[in-house]
C-alpha angles and dihedrals in degrees: 000000000000124000095252138028091215135024105197113201108205130024098220121119096290094048095043096048092044091050091048093052094043092048090051088055092054098258121148108238137184118191118197129184130184091216121082092244139049126243103059112224091349091071117127130194122208109234121170087346091304124119103233116202097226095194100039137288118317122192118177113221135166145146091212107105092197091057093045092049091048097054091043089052086060098044132346116257125216126230098256111158117205108231108157124191127215122221114203113179092327098315119110127224130182121241142249098040106271141136091291089056094047092048090051092046102042108008092244119152105190135056089238091057092047093048091049091054093047093048091048092054092044090054091048090054089056095201123146103157109037115210097187143011095275093055091044091054094047090050092050104039113002134243104295096058092039096053095040104040109014115032103059096037093048094047091051091047096050101026092229136095113266088240088065096047123091117255095233092076091079101019091118095047107165113237117176129185090202133083093255121136096179103121096205129059092206123119094231133039139152149113126265111268104248094021138281094291088072090055092050094045093051094045089054096041107138094008119118111242136183123192126196089038116135109205094201094050088071107006094158092056095047093046090052092061101064143043091227137020124222105200122194100166132091111315093209090056091049089059095043094252090283093156095036135271124303117227128237142176117231135197130222125196133218104202124198136179108218121201095226128081097233123030106173107356094238138069095233130033117172119209104213104179115096094228094068104079098212125069099217147347120234120203101196102198091067091069091067109011119072136178115343091357088077090065096044087072105066095203135050135202124221132185124202111208123217120189118211141161112278121249133175111290093033127099111256111228113167128028114229099228100195122139094267096051093042090054091052092047091051089062092051091046090055089056092046093053090056092058117105100185102036127078116197116203142162138035096303098042092045096034090229135117111245132188111226094249091056090056092051093046092050093053094045087058094044120105110232 
């Protein structure tokens, strides 16, 4: 009998929730992570009394009551509502696209006026079968919104012209003819009170963990410790890149402590013109401090986000799900499905972008 039932490689949300569930069922688990901290990309650092999301903003949202009840049974979530703002050459627009946006863009005041303008621009685009992201956007929302709020931001985010990006990326573009700035349509959303580290710590309560441990530096040793492996890292790396390397986008952060209590008045401001090098600015205190609480803390912390192509040594963030990469991943997936003692889970192991709630839901339904 081996020392553990499960060796869990990676302490991000998939690994932490899996370990929590397995531990509850009496399984012996060891969680390892090559970083010097637990929590993966959910990790926060306390700076000036503010929980700073070190790997970008994370807002938990779901319409699944079981998932919401589960995470709140671990740590209580606040009522933060994601309502980002877009800055285009100094002018501000509400997101997602709604009556506030259309009023700011065109000066319209009624849904009928907004819809008429949208339909007019869609007809002028003359597109019925979009071949790329640009044509998809023009077909859905027209040229003004596309050129002001989509084109520059998207090209910075993906590092490619919109004419070279697949249309599915924005196929479900939210368009509302109501004055509603809530980005998500889900019934529940929020951030853990006290930050995401509390969520990770409580998920892993009672589970053995080791940080600064590189699985691939001594794979034979780590594999020998457990009956099964739960792998949340890059699937191409797991198989030694035998079919080639999958591509990712990554994000870097320029963090700054600002000696004022309120820098931009919102947690998330997107910069949508191509000339501004960063994609957005996050002001972290607004995830957990509301109303007068914002001013009780005399400083604030902001992070400017820069999207770049991933290279070795960087943290991979977003899979690039074009036809070429999907074909390579399909070959790795075939190998993964033949494994009997390895579970692959999460955005890197499954080469798929997941919302956090989808990860939790998947594990709650997994037989352990």
